[in-house]
C-alpha positions as CSV (number, residue, x, y, z in Angstrom):
1,X,-57.8,11.9,-128.6
2,X,-58.5,15.5,-129.8
3,X,-56.0,18.2,-129.2
4,X,-58.4,19.8,-126.8
5,X,-58.6,16.5,-124.7
6,X,-54.8,16.3,-124.8
7,X,-54.4,19.8,-123.5
8,X,-56.9,19.3,-120.7
9,X,-55.3,16.0,-119.7
10,X,-51.9,17.7,-119.5
11,X,-53.3,20.4,-117.3
12,X,-54.9,17.9,-115.0
13,X,-51.6,16.0,-114.6
14,X,-50.0,19.3,-113.4
15,X,-52.5,20.3,-110.8
16,X,-51.0,21.0,-107.4
17,X,-51.8,18.9,-104.4
18,X,-54.8,20.1,-102.4
19,X,-54.0,21.5,-99.0
20,X,-56.3,22.0,-96.0
21,X,-57.8,25.4,-95.5
22,X,-56.1,27.6,-92.9
23,X,-57.5,27.9,-89.5
24,X,-59.3,31.3,-89.3
25,X,-59.5,31.4,-85.5
26,X,-56.8,33.8,-84.3
27,X,-56.0,37.2,-83.1
28,X,-57.4,39.7,-85.6
29,X,-56.5,43.3,-85.6
30,X,-58.6,45.5,-83.2
31,X,-58.5,49.1,-82.2
32,X,-58.9,50.8,-78.8
33,X,-61.1,53.5,-80.6
34,X,-62.7,52.0,-83.7
35,X,-64.6,55.2,-84.5
36,X,-61.3,57.2,-84.5
37,X,-59.6,54.6,-86.7
38,X,-62.5,54.5,-89.2
39,X,-62.6,58.3,-89.3
40,X,-58.8,58.6,-89.8
41,X,-58.7,56.1,-92.6
42,X,-61.7,57.6,-94.3
43,X,-60.2,61.1,-94.2
44,X,-56.9,59.6,-95.6
45,X,-58.7,58.2,-98.6
46,X,-60.6,61.4,-99.4
47,X,-63.9,61.1,-97.3
48,X,-65.2,62.6,-94.1
49,X,-66.8,61.1,-91.0
50,X,-69.3,62.9,-88.8
51,X,-70.6,61.4,-85.6
52,X,-74.1,62.2,-84.6
53,X,-76.2,61.1,-81.6
54,X,-79.3,60.5,-83.8
55,X,-80.4,60.5,-87.4
56,X,-82.4,63.7,-86.7
57,X,-79.1,65.6,-86.3
58,X,-77.9,64.7,-89.9
59,X,-79.9,67.4,-91.7
60,X,-78.2,70.1,-89.6
61,X,-74.7,68.7,-90.3
62,X,-75.5,68.4,-94.0
63,X,-76.5,72.1,-94.2
64,X,-72.9,73.0,-93.3
65,X,-71.5,71.1,-96.2
66,X,-70.9,73.2,-99.4
67,X,-71.7,70.2,-101.6
68,X,-75.1,69.8,-100.0
69,X,-75.8,73.6,-99.9
70,X,-75.3,73.8,-103.7
71,X,-77.3,70.6,-104.5
72,X,-80.6,71.0,-106.3
73,X,-81.5,67.3,-106.8
74,X,-81.3,65.6,-103.4
75,X,-82.3,62.0,-102.7
76,X,-82.7,60.6,-99.2
77,X,-83.5,57.0,-98.4
78,X,-83.0,57.8,-94.7
79,X,-86.3,59.6,-94.0
80,X,-85.6,60.3,-90.4
81,X,-82.5,62.2,-91.5
82,X,-83.7,64.2,-94.4
83,X,-86.5,64.5,-97.0
84,X,-85.1,64.7,-100.5
85,X,-86.3,66.5,-103.6
86,X,-86.1,63.2,-105.7
87,X,-88.1,60.1,-104.7
88,X,-86.7,56.8,-105.9
89,X,-90.2,55.1,-105.7
90,X,-91.4,57.2,-108.7
91,X,-88.4,56.3,-110.9
92,X,-88.6,53.2,-113.0
93,X,-85.6,53.8,-115.2
94,X,-82.3,54.1,-113.3
95,X,-81.0,56.4,-116.1
96,X,-83.3,59.1,-114.6
97,X,-81.0,59.3,-111.7
98,X,-78.2,60.9,-113.8
99,X,-78.7,64.3,-112.3
100,X,-78.8,63.5,-108.6
101,X,-76.4,66.0,-106.9
102,X,-76.5,64.5,-103.4
103,X,-77.7,61.1,-102.1
104,X,-78.2,60.2,-98.4
105,X,-78.3,56.4,-98.3
106,X,-78.3,53.7,-95.6
107,X,-75.0,51.8,-95.1
108,X,-74.5,48.4,-93.5
109,X,-71.5,47.0,-91.7
110,X,-68.7,49.6,-91.4
111,X,-65.0,48.4,-91.0
112,X,-62.6,50.5,-88.9
113,X,-59.6,48.7,-90.5
114,X,-60.1,50.2,-94.0
115,X,-63.2,52.5,-93.7
116,X,-65.2,50.3,-96.0
117,X,-69.0,50.2,-95.7
118,X,-71.2,47.3,-97.0
119,X,-74.0,48.5,-99.3
120,X,-76.6,46.3,-101.0
121,X,-79.8,46.7,-103.0
122,X,-82.0,45.5,-100.1
123,X,-83.3,49.0,-99.4
124,X,-82.3,50.7,-102.6
125,X,-84.4,50.2,-105.7
126,X,-81.8,51.3,-108.2
127,X,-78.3,50.4,-106.9
128,X,-76.7,52.6,-109.6
129,X,-77.4,55.6,-107.3
130,X,-74.3,54.7,-105.2
131,X,-72.2,55.5,-108.3
132,X,-74.3,58.1,-110.3
133,X,-74.8,60.7,-107.6
134,X,-72.3,63.6,-107.5
135,X,-71.9,63.4,-103.7
136,X,-72.7,60.5,-101.4
137,X,-73.5,60.3,-97.7
138,X,-73.9,56.9,-96.0
139,X,-75.6,56.6,-92.6
140,X,-74.2,53.8,-90.4
141,X,-75.2,52.8,-86.9
142,X,-72.5,52.7,-84.3
143,X,-73.5,49.1,-83.5
144,X,-72.6,48.2,-87.1
145,X,-69.0,49.4,-86.8
146,X,-66.6,46.4,-86.5
147,X,-62.8,46.3,-86.2
148,X,-61.8,44.3,-89.2
149,X,-63.0,42.5,-92.4
150,X,-63.1,39.1,-90.6
151,X,-65.7,40.5,-88.2
152,X,-67.6,42.2,-91.1
153,X,-67.9,38.9,-93.1
154,X,-69.2,37.2,-89.9
155,X,-72.1,39.6,-89.9
156,X,-72.9,39.6,-93.6
157,X,-75.3,37.4,-95.4
158,X,-74.0,37.8,-98.9
159,X,-76.9,35.8,-100.4
160,X,-79.5,38.1,-98.9
161,X,-79.7,40.2,-102.0
162,X,-78.5,40.0,-105.6
163,X,-76.1,42.9,-105.2
164,X,-73.7,43.9,-102.4
165,X,-70.2,45.3,-102.1
166,X,-68.0,47.5,-100.0
167,X,-67.5,51.2,-100.7
168,X,-64.6,53.1,-99.2
169,X,-64.3,56.8,-99.8
170,X,-65.2,58.8,-102.9
171,X,-64.4,57.6,-106.4
172,X,-60.7,58.0,-107.2
173,X,-58.0,56.8,-109.6
174,X,-54.3,57.4,-109.7
175,X,-53.3,55.3,-112.7
176,X,-52.8,58.3,-115.1
177,X,-49.4,60.0,-114.6
178,X,-49.5,58.9,-111.0
179,X,-51.8,61.8,-110.1
180,X,-54.7,61.2,-107.7
181,X,-58.0,62.2,-109.2
182,X,-61.1,62.3,-106.9
183,X,-64.5,61.7,-108.5
184,X,-63.1,60.0,-111.6
185,X,-66.0,57.7,-112.2
186,X,-68.4,58.1,-109.3
187,X,-69.2,60.3,-106.4
188,X,-66.8,63.3,-106.0
189,X,-67.2,63.3,-102.2
190,X,-68.3,60.8,-99.5
191,X,-69.5,61.6,-96.1
192,X,-70.2,58.9,-93.5
193,X,-72.5,59.7,-90.6
194,X,-72.0,57.3,-87.6
195,X,-75.2,57.4,-85.5
196,X,-75.0,56.6,-81.8
């Protein structure tokens, strides 16, 4: 027996007994006003939430944001909300997105519990835009707002596209001298528009 086989045999002898999976049917957290909860958590982690009746109202709300007013390179993948100055269809190399100041992108399921929003590359040609743009706005339908992560995963098909993940608030880090830095390695601001 080789030393490798001896080590693996010893590890196998020490494996814990398997146990049944827990029952996931239960009382999960819910909120009397999930929009207020989502907005409160998002603001606490450095973002902002704006509720609009329709996507057509988004352009007017964006005009009031200083980050949008100063943006020269704007991308929008929500055409009913805004027409951008940068078109992703014409870009083949994702490195060309390095100078996008403001991106308005579609969001998926939104979670009131932690203000996380599911994003994927189903509607986005270059997924790096979620992280390269200076300022990010995600557009979420009110019907896609759920109370908790359990409900979110019930709605998701994680095999629908090669990429998917949750984004909550702007980029931030607090691991250096215990000082919170917003925009450390991604968008410096995040605005979520809840439509409906």
